[in-house]
C-alpha positions in Angstrom: 59.9 6.7 31.9 58.9 3.4 34.1 55.5 2.8 34.7 53.4 0.3 36.6 49.6 0.0 35.4 47.1 -2.6 37.0 44.4 -3.2 34.9 40.6 -5.0 35.8 38.3 -5.8 32.4 34.9 -6.5 33.0 33.4 -7.9 30.4 28.9 -6.8 30.3 28.2 -10.1 29.0 27.3 -13.7 29.6 30.4 -14.9 28.0 32.4 -13.2 29.8 35.5 -15.4 30.5 36.9 -15.6 26.7 37.4 -11.6 26.4 39.4 -11.9 29.6 41.6 -14.8 29.1 42.3 -13.6 25.3 43.5 -10.1 27.1 46.1 -11.5 29.3 47.2 -13.9 26.6 48.3 -10.9 24.9 49.5 -9.1 28.1 51.8 -11.8 28.8 53.1 -12.4 24.9 54.2 -8.6 25.2 57.5 -9.2 26.5 56.5 -6.5 29.5 56.7 -7.9 32.9 53.2 -9.0 33.8 51.6 -10.1 37.1 47.9 -11.5 37.9 45.8 -12.1 40.5 42.5 -13.2 40.9 41.1 -9.6 40.4 43.5 -7.5 38.1 46.3 -7.7 36.1 49.2 -5.5 36.5 52.0 -4.5 33.6 55.3 -3.2 33.9 57.8 -1.5 31.9 58.7 1.5 29.6 55.4 4.1 29.5 55.9 4.2 25.5 56.3 0.4 24.9 53.1 -0.4 28.1 50.7 2.2 26.5 51.1 1.2 23.3 50.1 -2.2 24.4 47.5 -1.2 26.1 46.0 1.7 23.3 45.9 -1.9 20.6 44.2 -4.2 22.8 41.9 -2.7 24.6 40.8 -1.3 21.0 41.1 -5.0 20.5 39.1 -6.4 23.4 36.4 -3.9 23.3 36.1 -4.2 19.5 35.4 -8.0 20.1 33.1 -7.7 23.1 28.9 -7.2 23.3 29.6 -4.0 26.2 31.8 -3.5 29.1 34.7 -1.8 30.8 37.9 -1.3 32.3 39.9 0.1 34.9 43.1 1.5 35.0 45.4 2.7 37.9 49.1 4.2 36.6 51.7 4.2 38.8 54.8 6.4 37.6 57.5 4.1 38.7 58.6 0.6 38.6 56.8 -1.5 40.7 57.2 -4.8 39.8 59.4 -5.7 42.8 57.2 -4.6 45.4 57.2 -7.0 48.1 54.4 -6.3 51.7 57.0 -6.2 54.4 53.9 -7.4 57.9 
């Protein structure tokens, strides 16, 4: 089953950029389809593969930061080819 996931990581600390950059680099290195914009990162692929990656990397990130939160939206389909028609 294919899924699309949108993530927004928000470390609640002064030095917030390094954890975000590291998290995005881990997503890019996964071999999955990853798209970014200034507000979020999208990951596309097989459910088990995407969720396994997120499980590992969210845990690693939370262990590396003082405090933070992550917003996650999951859609049951591969929306990586979506383009607005307006």
